C-alpha positions in Angstrom: -26.7 -74.7 80.8 -25.2 -77.7 82.5 -28.3 -78.5 84.3 -30.5 -78.5 81.1 -28.3 -80.7 79.4 -28.3 -83.1 82.4 -32.0 -83.0 82.1 -32.1 -84.1 78.8 -29.8 -86.9 79.6 -32.2 -88.0 82.4 -35.1 -87.5 80.4 -36.4 -84.8 83.0 -38.9 -83.2 80.7 -40.8 -81.2 83.4 -37.3 -79.6 84.3 -36.7 -78.8 80.7 -40.3 -77.1 80.3 -39.9 -75.3 83.7 -36.5 -73.8 82.5 -37.6 -72.6 79.1 -38.5 -68.9 78.7 -42.1 -68.1 77.8 -40.6 -66.2 74.7 -38.8 -69.4 73.4 -40.0 -70.6 70.2 -40.6 -74.1 71.5 -42.6 -72.9 74.5 -46.3 -74.0 74.6 -49.0 -74.2 77.2 -49.7 -77.7 76.1 -47.4 -79.2 78.4 -48.4 -82.8 77.8 -47.5 -82.7 74.2 -44.3 -80.7 74.7 -43.2 -83.2 77.2 -44.0 -85.9 75.0 -41.9 -84.4 72.3 -38.9 -83.8 74.5 -39.2 -87.3 75.8 -39.0 -88.8 72.3 -36.0 -86.7 71.4 -34.3 -87.8 74.7 -34.9 -91.4 74.0 -33.7 -91.3 70.3 -30.6 -89.2 71.4 -27.4 -90.3 73.0 -25.8 -87.5 74.8 -22.1 -87.8 74.9 -20.7 -84.6 76.1 -21.2 -80.9 77.0 -18.3 -78.4 76.3 -18.7 -74.9 77.5 -16.7 -72.7 75.1 -17.3 -69.2 76.4 -19.8 -67.4 78.9 -20.8 -63.9 79.5 -23.3 -62.2 81.9 -24.7 -59.6 83.6 -27.4 -59.2 86.1 -30.3 -60.0 83.7 -28.7 -62.1 80.9 -26.3 -65.1 80.7 -24.7 -65.9 77.3 -23.2 -69.4 76.9 -21.5 -70.8 73.9 -21.4 -74.6 74.0 -20.9 -77.7 71.9 -23.2 -80.4 72.5 -21.9 -83.9 71.4 -24.9 -86.0 70.4 -25.7 -89.1 68.3 -28.9 -90.1 66.5 -29.3 -93.5 64.7 -25.5 -93.7 65.0 -25.0 -90.3 63.0 -23.1 -87.6 64.7 -25.7 -84.7 65.2 -23.4 -82.5 67.4 -23.7 -78.8 67.3 -22.4 -75.5 68.6 -24.9 -73.0 69.9 -24.7 -69.6 71.5 -27.4 -69.4 74.1 -29.2 -66.5 75.8 -30.8 -67.2 79.4 -32.7 -64.6 81.2 -33.0 -64.4 84.9 -36.7 -64.1 86.0 -37.8 -64.3 89.5 -34.4 -65.5 90.6 -34.6 -68.2 87.9 -32.3 -68.6 84.8 -34.8 -69.4 81.8 -33.4 -70.5 78.3 -34.7 -67.5 76.2 -33.0 -68.7 72.7 -29.9 -69.7 71.0 -28.3 -69.5 67.4 -26.3 -72.4 65.9 -22.7 -71.6 65.0 -20.5 -73.1 62.3 -17.7 -75.2 64.0 -15.2 -73.9 61.7 -15.7 -70.6 63.7 -14.6 -71.8 66.8 
């Protein structure tokens, strides 16, 4: 999770694509367009902080609940997400995530 957040901060679009699970809703074989969309998101976003709230894992899956503090157009667009990563060929891939209400934390 930390490496992907850092990749967004540094606009490392290829790394973000490479660490995204094939079953993720954003995954596409059109890497050029996908990387362009990620780059646009990175350029319009200020990434302030990543807070890991909770983790759980086993040999195949890793679950990370985190808060990402972000701003876009001077607006707070922070969110809390519970992410699922799956280990495939010794690499952790971001499979999916669900947004959580901040009040629940």
